N, C-alpha and C positions, 0 to 999 in steps of 0.2 A: 504493500500500500504506500502511496505517496501522501505525505502529511506536510502541509505548509504551516508554519508557525509565525504569527505576527505578535511581537512583543511591543506593546504601546506604552512603555514605561520601564520601570525597573525589572530586571530579570531575576531578582533575588528569590522569588517564590517558585520559580520554574526551573532553575538550574539543575537540581537533582532529578526532576521529572524528565528533563530533556535527555539525560543519560540513559534512562530506561527506554525512551522513545527511539533513540538512535540505534538501540540494539534490536528494535522491532520493525521500524519503518524507514522508508527513504525520506529523509527530512530536508526541507528547504526553509531556511530562516529568511524572512522578509527584510530586505534592505532598500533604502531609498535615500538619495542625496539631493538636496534642494540646490537649484541653481541660484547664483547671486547675479541678478540682472539689474540694469538701470531702470528699465521700463517694463511694465506688465508682469513683474516678478510673481505676484500672488496668483494671477490667472494662469500663467504658464505652468507654475509649479503644481497647481491644483490639477491641471490636466495630466501632467506627468505622473502625479501620485495615483490618480485613478487608473491610468494605463498600467502602472506597475502592479497595482492591486488586482486588476482584471487579469493580467498575465499570470500572477500567482494563483488565482482561482482557477484559471483554465488549465494549469499544469498539474494540479493536485486533486486527489480524491476528497480529502477533508482539509479544511483550514481552521486552525485553532488560534483564537485571539486571546492572548493573555492581557487582561485589562479591557474592559468594554468602553474604550475611549473614542477619540475622534476617528481613528482608522476603521473601527467597527462601523461607525456612522457612514463613512464613505463606502465601505464594502457592501453594506446592506442596501445601497441604492444602485448597485451594479446588477446586471443580468448574468446569472450563472446557475448551473445545475449542481455545482459543487456544494457539499454539505459544510455548514459553518457552525462552529462551536465557539462560545466565548466563556471566559471565566471572569466574573465581576468580584473584585476584591473588597469593594466597599463604597467609596465616595462616588464612583462612576454612576451608581444608580440614580443619584440626584443631579449630577453634573451633565451626563451625556445620554443616559437611557431615553429620555423623552424625545430625542432626535433620531433614534435608531428605528429603522423599519423592521419590526420584529417578525413580520411574516417571512422575511428572508433568512432568519436565523433558525437553526435546527435544534440547538440545545444551549441552555444558559445555566452555568454552574455557579453556585453560591457557596460560601464557606460556613454559613450557619442557617438554621431554619428561620429566624426572624427576618434576615435579609431576603430569603426566598419569599416569605409571606408579604413583605413590603412590595416586592416585584409583582406578585400575583394580584395584589390590591390595585396597583397602578396600571398594570397591563393585563387584565383578565383574559384577553384574547390569546396571550402567549403563556398562560399559566401552566399548560401541560408540557411546556418545554423546560421548565425550571426543575433543577435537581440540586441536592446538597452534597458536596464532597469537600471536606476540609483540606487545608494545606498539610503537608507532611512535616514530621520532625525526625531527623536522623538520630535514632537512639544510640547508634554506634559512635556518633560525633559528640552528642551532648551526654557525657558520662556524669554520674552523680558524684558530688563532693559533699559529704555529710559533716565536714568539720565546722566548728564554730569559728567565725571570723571576727568576733567581738561586737556584734550588733550592727552589721552593715545592711542597710536597706537599699535596694536598688530599683531603678527604672531604666527601661531600654526602649528608645524610639525617638522620633522627632520631638524637639522641644517646642511644642506649639500648643495653643489654648486647649484643643480637644483632649490633650493628655493630662491636663490639670496638675501640672508640675508645681505651680504656685501653691496650691492647697497642700501638696505633699511636703513642701518646705515648712509650711505652717504646722503640719503634724509633727515634723521632726522637732521644731521649736517647742511644742507643747510637751512632747516626750522628754526632752532634755530638761524642761522646766520642772518636770515631776521627778527628776533625779535619775533618769535612764540615759545611759551614755551611747545613744544610737547616732549613727552617721548616715548620710545619704549620698549614694553615687548615681550620677545621671549619665547614662550612656546615650549618645545621640547628639545631633547638631540642630541648631535652630533653623527655621525656614527664613531665608533672607529676602523673600519676596512677600509683599503685602504689608500694609501699615500695621494691621492688627498683630501679625506675627512678630514684626520688629519691636513694636511697643511691648508685647508680651515678654520677650526675652530680656529687654532692657529693664522692665519692671521686676522681673524675677531676680536678676543680678542685684538690683538695688535692694530688694527685700532681704536677700542673703546678707548684704552689708549692714543694713539697718538692724537686723536681729543678731549681728555678730556671729554668724554661722560660717564664716569663711573657712574655718579649720575642719568643719564637719559636713559641709556640703561640697562635693567634688564634681566638677564638670569634666567628664572624661572625653567629650568630643565624639567623633565618629568611631564606632567600634567595628573593626574589621573582622575580629574573631569573637563572636558572641559567646561561643562555648568556653573561652578563657575568661571573659568578663563575668559570666554567670557563676563560675566556680568560686568567685570571691564574694558572693552575695549570700547573706543569711536569709533575708526576707525580701521577696520580690513583690512589687506593687503593680497591679494593672488598674491604674487610677483614672482612666479615661471616662468620658461620658458616652463615648461611642467607639466600638470596635466591631469588625466583622468576624475576626477570630482572635486577633492579637497573638501572632505567631511567637513573639518574644515570651509571652506568658507560657505557651506550650513548651517552649525550649527551656524556660526556667524550671518548670515542673520536671522535665526530663533530667535537668542538671542537679536535682536534689535540693533546690531552694524550697523553703516554705513560702507559699504564695497566697496573697490576699488580693481580692478584686472588688472594685466598686461595682454596683449593680447595673452595669450597662446591659442592654438587651441582648441576651444570648449567653452571658457568662454562666448562667445556671446550668448550661449543658457542658461546661468545662470544669468548674470548681464545685466542690461540695458546698452545701448551703452554709455551713459554719465558717467558711472561708470568704463569704461575701458580706459586704457592708454598704450602707447608704451614706452615713455622715462621717465627718472626720472624728467625731467623738467615738463612734462605733469602731472605726479603724484603730484608733489609739487603744481602745479597750481590748481589741482582738490581738494587737501586737503585744501588749503587756501580758495578756493571758497566755499566749504562746511562749513568750520569753521566760515566764516563771514556771513553766512545766518542767518536769524531770527530763533529762536527756533521752531516756528511753521513749517517752511519749512524743517528744519532738521528732525523733527518728521515725517513729511509726507514721506520723502525719506526713513527713517528707517522702517516705517510700510509697505511701498511698498515692501521692500526687504523681510520682514518677510512673507508677503502674497505670494510672488513668491516662497519662500522656502516651505511654507505650501502646495502650489499647486503642485509643481514638485516632492516633496520628501515625500509625505504622506505615512505613515506606512501601512495603510490598503490597499491603492491602489496598492502599490508595492508588498506587500505580495500576493494580488490577482493575479497580473501579473505573479509572480513566480509560484504560484499554477497552473495557466493555462498552463505554460510551462511544468512543471513537469508532469502534468496529460495528457497533450496534445500529448506527444510523446509515450504514451502507444500503 
């Protein structure tokens, strides 16, 4: 089978899956270079893009769009008999999905049930095309480290408002005010585009300074090897108000971190109920409760989370599901 792959954004969630596909199919990765012209640049590049997409569709039996973004919009408006699959990671559902012609798409993959349900509500005519398949976690890469690192709380992801890092810093301040010597490590970089993102990061840095937390709130920047970063974390926070899966949370569970998560829609399918909180007060109470437990109880809860991750995000199982989707629409 010939499988075309269009990656309309980061390839971080599909790299490992591509390894499996390359052992099964004849793969073509979509590439396109824009021309830099003095006149009519946008119009000419748009035509060239559509031509390149049409060529890809004509050459392959199935084309998989990683991220349901602008390239999926363009492809959905082309004439083809090729089967099209897309995987929507999260934000595309609101940013791009309303402009996609869903009658041209054969399968839509979501990472959790709430995202699928939102899609079905917005586009009932395409509801039968929606399916849930989560992202993978390589359990052989994310090995558990059950050592105590002195109370290191960690977050991993873009430092943007949706992640609620500001509130996490306030929680650290409250914990330390109560006599607990916790620190916070922030893996990830800010988004340099958009006034709200810029103001958020500046305000966050000022908050750390005003609370005199410079020594216990560490900005690690871009994390190239999350498996190494997570080995240094005792308690991992999924503190966002929205996630589609939060792969970093799944990886933290696999890495032997004790994990707590704000009650974003879908987290109840990942974490046990006792690991989920609504308010900062509830978060602080759960952190203290866990930290005061005997080591044996802490280890039991951490191994429970790794077992959940291994069961839900197994590489072979998810690759098999994707294979069945790809070959099942023939």
